[in-house]
ZADOSE-38006 format. One record per residue: residue number from 1; residue in three letters; x, y, z of N, C-alpha, C in turn. Coordinates in Angstrom, 3 decimals. Example, Ala and Ser with C-alpha at 12.3 -4.5 7.8 and 13.67 -1.06 7.14 Angstrom:
<rs>
{resi 1	resn Ala	n_X 13.190	n_Y -5.690	n_Z 7.800	ca_X 12.300	ca_Y -4.500	ca_Z 7.800	c_X 13.200	c_Y -3.300	c_Z 7.800}
{resi 2	resn Ser	n_X 12.850	n_Y -2.250	n_Z 7.080	ca_X 13.670	ca_Y -1.060	ca_Z 7.140	c_X 12.900	c_Y 0.030	c_Z 7.870}
</rs>
This chain:
<rs>
{resi 1	resn Met	n_X 17.331	n_Y -0.872	n_Z 10.395	ca_X 17.034	ca_Y -0.940	ca_Z 11.848	c_X 17.919	c_Y 0.073	c_Z 12.600}
{resi 2	resn Asn	n_X 17.309	n_Y 0.726	n_Z 13.536	ca_X 18.058	ca_Y 1.680	ca_Z 14.298	c_X 18.759	c_Y 0.955	c_Z 15.509}
{resi 3	resn Lys	n_X 19.612	n_Y 1.682	n_Z 16.156	ca_X 20.479	ca_Y 1.113	ca_Z 17.236	c_X 19.558	c_Y 0.545	c_Z 18.324}
{resi 4	resn Glu	n_X 18.566	n_Y 1.292	n_Z 18.724	ca_X 17.683	ca_Y 0.900	ca_Z 19.756	c_X 17.037	c_Y -0.402	c_Z 19.512}
{resi 5	resn Leu	n_X 16.505	n_Y -0.586	n_Z 18.219	ca_X 15.811	ca_Y -1.799	ca_Z 17.903	c_X 16.774	c_Y -2.953	c_Z 17.894}
{resi 6	resn Cys	n_X 18.045	n_Y -2.741	n_Z 17.402	ca_X 18.963	ca_Y -3.806	ca_Z 17.378	c_X 19.371	c_Y -4.230	c_Z 18.765}
{resi 7	resn Glu	n_X 19.432	n_Y -3.355	n_Z 19.730	ca_X 19.730	ca_Y -3.696	ca_Z 21.090	c_X 18.514	c_Y -4.444	c_Z 21.757}
{resi 8	resn Asn	n_X 17.328	n_Y -4.075	n_Z 21.347	ca_X 16.120	ca_Y -4.760	ca_Z 21.841	c_X 16.142	c_Y -6.229	c_Z 21.282}
{resi 9	resn Val	n_X 16.476	n_Y -6.434	n_Z 20.062	ca_X 16.487	ca_Y -7.767	ca_Z 19.541	c_X 17.505	c_Y -8.602	c_Z 20.134}
{resi 10	resn Glu	n_X 18.681	n_Y -8.035	n_Z 20.439	ca_X 19.733	ca_Y -8.801	ca_Z 21.136	c_X 19.437	c_Y -9.133	c_Z 22.546}
{resi 11	resn Ala	n_X 18.742	n_Y -8.199	n_Z 23.254	ca_X 18.297	ca_Y -8.470	ca_Z 24.556	c_X 17.213	c_Y -9.589	c_Z 24.640}
{resi 12	resn Phe	n_X 16.364	n_Y -9.612	n_Z 23.634	ca_X 15.290	ca_Y -10.567	ca_Z 23.555	c_X 15.967	c_Y -11.962	c_Z 23.358}
{resi 13	resn Glu	n_X 16.979	n_Y -11.951	n_Z 22.440	ca_X 17.687	ca_Y -13.262	ca_Z 22.191	c_X 18.337	c_Y -13.815	c_Z 23.489}
{resi 14	resn Met	n_X 18.957	n_Y -12.944	n_Z 24.233	ca_X 19.565	ca_Y -13.369	ca_Z 25.514	c_X 18.525	c_Y -13.789	c_Z 26.525}
{resi 15	resn Gln	n_X 17.394	n_Y -13.103	n_Z 26.547	ca_X 16.223	ca_Y -13.489	ca_Z 27.477	c_X 15.775	c_Y -14.881	c_Z 27.091}
{resi 16	resn Cys	n_X 15.678	n_Y -15.183	n_Z 25.834	ca_X 15.156	ca_Y -16.528	ca_Z 25.439	c_X 16.237	c_Y -17.616	c_Z 25.817}
{resi 17	resn Tyr	n_X 17.495	n_Y -17.409	n_Z 25.638	ca_X 18.499	ca_Y -18.309	ca_Z 26.081	c_X 18.469	c_Y -18.518	c_Z 27.553}
{resi 18	resn Arg	n_X 18.371	n_Y -17.445	n_Z 28.340	ca_X 18.217	ca_Y -17.570	ca_Z 29.821	c_X 17.115	c_Y -18.413	c_Z 30.208}
{resi 19	resn Arg	n_X 15.853	n_Y -18.148	n_Z 29.575	ca_X 14.710	ca_Y -18.912	ca_Z 29.966	c_X 14.889	c_Y -20.397	c_Z 29.583}
{resi 20	resn Ala	n_X 15.423	n_Y -20.656	n_Z 28.406	ca_X 15.642	ca_Y -22.075	ca_Z 27.996	c_X 16.547	c_Y -22.786	c_Z 28.910}
{resi 21	resn Met	n_X 17.620	n_Y -22.032	n_Z 29.433	ca_X 18.578	ca_Y -22.668	ca_Z 30.362	c_X 18.212	c_Y -22.511	c_Z 31.807}
{resi 22	resn Arg	n_X 17.083	n_Y -21.848	n_Z 32.093	ca_X 16.647	ca_Y -21.632	ca_Z 33.435	c_X 17.667	c_Y -20.912	c_Z 34.268}
{resi 23	resn Ile	n_X 18.259	n_Y -19.852	n_Z 33.666	ca_X 19.184	ca_Y -19.005	ca_Z 34.383	c_X 18.498	c_Y -17.762	c_Z 34.804}
{resi 24	resn Ser	n_X 18.476	n_Y -17.463	n_Z 36.051	ca_X 17.837	ca_Y -16.291	ca_Z 36.594	c_X 18.771	c_Y -15.164	c_Z 36.563}
{resi 25	resn Tyr	n_X 18.257	n_Y -13.916	n_Z 36.402	ca_X 19.043	ca_Y -12.722	ca_Z 36.427	c_X 19.749	c_Y -12.512	c_Z 37.734}
{resi 26	resn Val	n_X 19.134	n_Y -12.999	n_Z 38.853	ca_X 19.830	ca_Y -12.860	ca_Z 40.175	c_X 21.046	c_Y -13.703	c_Z 40.327}
{resi 27	resn Glu	n_X 21.300	n_Y -14.590	n_Z 39.455	ca_X 22.487	ca_Y -15.412	ca_Z 39.483	c_X 23.684	c_Y -14.649	c_Z 38.907}
{resi 28	resn His	n_X 23.447	n_Y -13.471	n_Z 38.333	ca_X 24.578	ca_Y -12.623	ca_Z 37.792	c_X 25.461	c_Y -13.401	c_Z 36.794}
{resi 29	resn Val	n_X 24.907	n_Y -14.085	n_Z 35.870	ca_X 25.713	ca_Y -14.800	ca_Z 34.851	c_X 25.760	c_Y -13.838	c_Z 33.606}
{resi 30	resn Thr	n_X 26.968	n_Y -13.632	n_Z 33.165	ca_X 27.165	ca_Y -12.729	ca_Z 32.039	c_X 26.558	c_Y -13.332	c_Z 30.701}
{resi 31	resn Asn	n_X 26.309	n_Y -12.509	n_Z 29.774	ca_X 25.785	ca_Y -12.876	ca_Z 28.543	c_X 26.719	c_Y -13.798	c_Z 27.755}
{resi 32	resn Glu	n_X 28.045	n_Y -13.454	n_Z 27.907	ca_X 29.016	ca_Y -14.315	ca_Z 27.214	c_X 29.068	c_Y -15.779	c_Z 27.843}
{resi 33	resn Glu	n_X 28.822	n_Y -15.860	n_Z 29.189	ca_X 28.726	ca_Y -17.149	ca_Z 29.775	c_X 27.462	c_Y -17.899	c_Z 29.355}
{resi 34	resn Val	n_X 26.456	n_Y -17.195	n_Z 29.194	ca_X 25.104	ca_Y -17.848	ca_Z 28.785	c_X 25.302	c_Y -18.397	c_Z 27.348}
{resi 35	resn Leu	n_X 25.958	n_Y -17.547	n_Z 26.490	ca_X 26.201	ca_Y -18.010	ca_Z 25.127	c_X 27.163	c_Y -19.218	c_Z 25.124}
{resi 36	resn Arg	n_X 28.072	n_Y -19.288	n_Z 25.978	ca_X 28.993	ca_Y -20.410	ca_Z 26.060	c_X 28.262	c_Y -21.645	c_Z 26.474}
{resi 37	resn Arg	n_X 27.370	n_Y -21.487	n_Z 27.528	ca_X 26.629	ca_Y -22.712	ca_Z 27.999	c_X 25.726	c_Y -23.175	c_Z 26.974}
{resi 38	resn Val	n_X 25.062	n_Y -22.272	n_Z 26.147	ca_X 24.176	ca_Y -22.698	ca_Z 25.124	c_X 24.920	c_Y -23.240	c_Z 23.921}
{resi 39	resn Gly	n_X 26.189	n_Y -22.812	n_Z 23.738	ca_X 26.889	ca_Y -23.243	ca_Z 22.618	c_X 26.518	c_Y -22.531	c_Z 21.268}
{resi 40	resn Gln	n_X 26.070	n_Y -21.317	n_Z 21.401	ca_X 25.622	ca_Y -20.551	ca_Z 20.319	c_X 26.355	c_Y -19.131	c_Z 20.280}
{resi 41	resn Asp	n_X 26.335	n_Y -18.504	n_Z 19.113	ca_X 26.668	ca_Y -17.111	ca_Z 18.932	c_X 25.439	c_Y -16.286	c_Z 18.838}
{resi 42	resn Arg	n_X 25.582	n_Y -15.035	n_Z 18.927	ca_X 24.428	ca_Y -14.164	ca_Z 18.724	c_X 24.108	c_Y -14.212	c_Z 17.185}
{resi 43	resn Gly	n_X 22.914	n_Y -14.704	n_Z 16.888	ca_X 22.617	ca_Y -14.804	ca_Z 15.501	c_X 21.249	c_Y -14.284	c_Z 15.075}
{resi 44	resn Leu	n_X 20.357	n_Y -13.959	n_Z 16.105	ca_X 19.064	ca_Y -13.563	ca_Z 15.873	c_X 19.010	c_Y -12.222	c_Z 14.996}
{resi 45	resn Leu	n_X 19.849	n_Y -11.292	n_Z 15.349	ca_X 19.843	ca_Y -9.989	ca_Z 14.643	c_X 20.226	c_Y -10.127	c_Z 13.270}
{resi 46	resn Gly	n_X 21.202	n_Y -10.980	n_Z 12.959	ca_X 21.622	ca_Y -11.246	ca_Z 11.511	c_X 20.448	c_Y -11.937	c_Z 10.767}
{resi 47	resn Gln	n_X 19.695	n_Y -12.777	n_Z 11.369	ca_X 18.561	ca_Y -13.457	ca_Z 10.760	c_X 17.452	c_Y -12.457	c_Z 10.425}
{resi 48	resn Val	n_X 17.256	n_Y -11.534	n_Z 11.406	ca_X 16.182	ca_Y -10.614	ca_Z 11.169	c_X 16.556	c_Y -9.660	c_Z 10.048}
{resi 49	resn Lys	n_X 17.798	n_Y -9.202	n_Z 9.931	ca_X 18.268	ca_Y -8.325	ca_Z 8.868	c_X 18.174	c_Y -9.063	c_Z 7.501}
{resi 50	resn Ser	n_X 18.574	n_Y -10.297	n_Z 7.490	ca_X 18.586	ca_Y -11.017	ca_Z 6.243	c_X 17.217	c_Y -11.253	c_Z 5.786}
{resi 51	resn Arg	n_X 16.312	n_Y -11.644	n_Z 6.700	ca_X 14.819	ca_Y -11.836	ca_Z 6.227	c_X 14.155	c_Y -10.507	c_Z 5.806}
{resi 52	resn Lys	n_X 14.559	n_Y -9.398	n_Z 6.417	ca_X 14.062	ca_Y -8.111	ca_Z 6.063	c_X 14.467	c_Y -7.751	c_Z 4.684}
{resi 53	resn Leu	n_X 15.730	n_Y -7.996	n_Z 4.376	ca_X 16.255	ca_Y -7.706	ca_Z 3.000	c_X 15.553	c_Y -8.728	c_Z 1.924}
{resi 54	resn Lys	n_X 15.390	n_Y -9.982	n_Z 2.326	ca_X 14.679	ca_Y -10.848	ca_Z 1.391	c_X 13.283	c_Y -10.488	c_Z 1.156}
{resi 55	resn Tyr	n_X 12.561	n_Y -9.993	n_Z 2.221	ca_X 11.186	ca_Y -9.496	ca_Z 2.069	c_X 11.175	c_Y -8.246	c_Z 1.151}
{resi 56	resn Phe	n_X 12.127	n_Y -7.364	n_Z 1.380	ca_X 12.086	ca_Y -6.171	ca_Z 0.546	c_X 12.373	c_Y -6.553	c_Z -0.896}
{resi 57	resn Gly	n_X 13.258	n_Y -7.476	n_Z -1.149	ca_X 13.434	ca_Y -7.942	ca_Z -2.550	c_X 12.253	c_Y -8.638	c_Z -3.126}
{resi 58	resn His	n_X 11.530	n_Y -9.317	n_Z -2.374	ca_X 10.288	ca_Y -10.024	ca_Z -2.776	c_X 9.259	c_Y -9.007	c_Z -3.087}
{resi 59	resn Thr	n_X 9.077	n_Y -7.990	n_Z -2.322	ca_X 8.006	ca_Y -6.929	ca_Z -2.648	c_X 8.384	c_Y -6.041	c_Z -3.781}
{resi 60	resn Thr	n_X 9.687	n_Y -5.796	n_Z -4.021	ca_X 10.079	ca_Y -4.936	ca_Z -5.141	c_X 9.944	c_Y -5.636	c_Z -6.514}
{resi 61	resn Arg	n_X 9.976	n_Y -6.990	n_Z -6.484	ca_X 9.899	ca_Y -7.722	ca_Z -7.726	c_X 8.436	c_Y -7.932	c_Z -8.188}
{resi 62	resn His	n_X 7.427	n_Y -7.639	n_Z -7.373	ca_X 6.081	ca_Y -7.964	ca_Z -7.731	c_X 5.289	c_Y -6.667	c_Z -7.547}
{resi 63	resn Asp	n_X 4.231	n_Y -6.519	n_Z -8.376	ca_X 3.324	ca_Y -5.428	ca_Z -8.252	c_X 2.432	c_Y -5.661	c_Z -7.082}
{resi 64	resn Ser	n_X 2.500	n_Y -4.756	n_Z -6.139	ca_X 1.612	ca_Y -4.900	ca_Z -4.916	c_X 1.465	c_Y -3.569	c_Z -4.209}
{resi 65	resn Leu	n_X 0.508	n_Y -3.487	n_Z -3.304	ca_X 0.342	ca_Y -2.322	ca_Z -2.493	c_X 1.493	c_Y -2.063	c_Z -1.627}
{resi 66	resn Glu	n_X 2.193	n_Y -3.122	n_Z -1.186	ca_X 3.341	ca_Y -2.998	ca_Z -0.348	c_X 4.488	c_Y -2.287	c_Z -1.123}
{resi 67	resn Lys	n_X 4.600	n_Y -2.605	n_Z -2.371	ca_X 5.629	ca_Y -1.961	ca_Z -3.189	c_X 5.332	c_Y -0.450	c_Z -3.327}
{resi 68	resn Asp	n_X 4.097	n_Y -0.152	n_Z -3.452	ca_X 3.691	ca_Y 1.278	ca_Z -3.564	c_X 3.918	c_Y 2.003	c_Z -2.325}
{resi 69	resn Ile	n_X 3.724	n_Y 1.421	n_Z -1.144	ca_X 3.910	ca_Y 2.008	ca_Z 0.127	c_X 5.362	c_Y 2.127	c_Z 0.628}
{resi 70	resn Met	n_X 6.223	n_Y 1.159	n_Z 0.226	ca_X 7.522	ca_Y 1.058	ca_Z 0.636	c_X 8.298	c_Y 2.457	c_Z 0.609}
{resi 71	resn Pro	n_X 8.202	n_Y 3.213	n_Z -0.450	ca_X 9.026	ca_Y 4.447	ca_Z -0.490	c_X 8.546	c_Y 5.471	c_Z 0.493}
{resi 72	resn Gly	n_X 7.347	n_Y 5.318	n_Z 1.010	ca_X 6.838	ca_Y 6.200	ca_Z 2.058	c_X 6.021	c_Y 7.302	c_Z 1.453}
{resi 73	resn Pro	n_X 5.303	n_Y 7.978	n_Z 2.314	ca_X 4.395	ca_Y 9.113	ca_Z 1.845	c_X 5.251	c_Y 10.327	c_Z 1.472}
{resi 74	resn Ser	n_X 4.695	n_Y 11.147	n_Z 0.619	ca_X 5.270	ca_Y 12.412	ca_Z 0.319	c_X 5.263	c_Y 13.341	c_Z 1.451}
{resi 75	resn Thr	n_X 6.043	n_Y 14.433	n_Z 1.364	ca_X 6.081	ca_Y 15.398	ca_Z 2.474	c_X 4.853	c_Y 16.272	c_Z 2.383}
{resi 76	resn Glu	n_X 4.080	n_Y 16.363	n_Z 1.309	ca_X 2.972	ca_Y 17.203	ca_Z 1.152	c_X 1.671	c_Y 16.584	c_Z 1.882}
{resi 77	resn Glu	n_X 1.569	n_Y 15.346	n_Z 1.852	ca_X 0.368	ca_Y 14.812	ca_Z 2.566	c_X 0.782	c_Y 13.688	c_Z 3.499}
{resi 78	resn Gly	n_X 0.014	n_Y 13.356	n_Z 4.465	ca_X 0.322	ca_Y 12.407	ca_Z 5.449	c_X 0.209	c_Y 10.977	c_Z 4.971}
{resi 79	resn Trp	n_X 0.568	n_Y 10.056	n_Z 5.825	ca_X 0.542	ca_Y 8.565	ca_Z 5.520	c_X -0.870	c_Y 8.144	c_Z 5.263}
{resi 80	resn Arg	n_X -1.740	n_Y 8.598	n_Z 6.153	ca_X -3.240	ca_Y 8.103	ca_Z 5.972	c_X -3.747	c_Y 8.592	c_Z 4.684}
{resi 81	resn Gln	n_X -3.474	n_Y 9.813	n_Z 4.312	ca_X -3.963	ca_Y 10.304	ca_Z 3.012	c_X -3.427	c_Y 9.541	c_Z 1.874}
{resi 82	resn Thr	n_X -2.159	n_Y 9.212	n_Z 1.984	ca_X -1.551	ca_Y 8.441	ca_Z 0.847	c_X -2.186	c_Y 7.062	c_Z 0.711}
{resi 83	resn Val	n_X -2.346	n_Y 6.355	n_Z 1.845	ca_X -2.958	ca_Y 5.094	ca_Z 1.828	c_X -4.426	c_Y 5.121	c_Z 1.366}
{resi 84	resn Ser	n_X -5.150	n_Y 6.167	n_Z 1.771	ca_X -6.533	ca_Y 6.345	ca_Z 1.337	c_X -6.622	c_Y 6.611	c_Z -0.235}
{resi 85	resn Asn	n_X -5.639	n_Y 7.354	n_Z -0.759	ca_X -5.621	ca_Y 7.571	ca_Z -2.179	c_X -5.305	c_Y 6.280	c_Z -2.929}
{resi 86	resn Leu	n_X -4.351	n_Y 5.491	n_Z -2.389	ca_X -4.047	ca_Y 4.223	ca_Z -3.009	c_X -5.236	c_Y 3.289	c_Z -3.004}
{resi 87	resn Gly	n_X -5.996	n_Y 3.295	n_Z -1.962	ca_X -7.164	ca_Y 2.398	ca_Z -1.859	c_X -8.249	c_Y 2.820	c_Z -2.770}
{resi 88	resn Gln	n_X -8.235	n_Y 4.046	n_Z -3.274	ca_X -9.204	ca_Y 4.565	ca_Z -4.245	c_X -8.757	c_Y 4.482	c_Z -5.658}
{resi 89	resn Gly	n_X -7.593	n_Y 3.764	n_Z -5.862	ca_X -7.095	ca_Y 3.576	ca_Z -7.167	c_X -6.097	c_Y 4.632	c_Z -7.572}
{resi 90	resn Gly	n_X -5.677	n_Y 5.468	n_Z -6.684	ca_X -4.764	ca_Y 6.547	ca_Z -6.945	c_X -3.310	c_Y 6.059	c_Z -7.083}
{resi 91	resn Lys	n_X -2.494	n_Y 6.899	n_Z -7.438	ca_X -0.986	ca_Y 6.685	ca_Z -7.525	c_X -0.267	c_Y 7.389	c_Z -6.454}
{resi 92	resn Leu	n_X 0.912	n_Y 6.908	n_Z -6.150	ca_X 1.750	ca_Y 7.558	ca_Z -5.215	c_X 2.136	c_Y 8.911	c_Z -5.742}
{resi 93	resn Pro	n_X 2.263	n_Y 9.942	n_Z -4.914	ca_X 2.756	ca_Y 11.183	ca_Z -5.462	c_X 4.247	c_Y 11.123	c_Z -5.699}
{resi 94	resn Pro	n_X 4.820	n_Y 11.938	n_Z -6.630	ca_X 6.185	ca_Y 11.870	ca_Z -6.992	c_X 7.066	c_Y 12.366	c_Z -5.830}
</rs>
């Protein structure tokens, strides 16, 4: 996950806490104060990363189209062509 996506996940988590506690942004309550009121730490990003790793492990242990696609397309042909070849019974290029 890149930095921007991590920041978006953390912002979403805080937005959910604010909605649950009915705290408006015009009240100028800091994120730390929101977390203190909720009695939670930031945990959503850790859960997302953990589940992403578990899913990766799941797909690498089993034969599936997802396992073939995970490494990504080669530099010689585009993603659509790679998926098209796989759909026709082809293999991933080296």
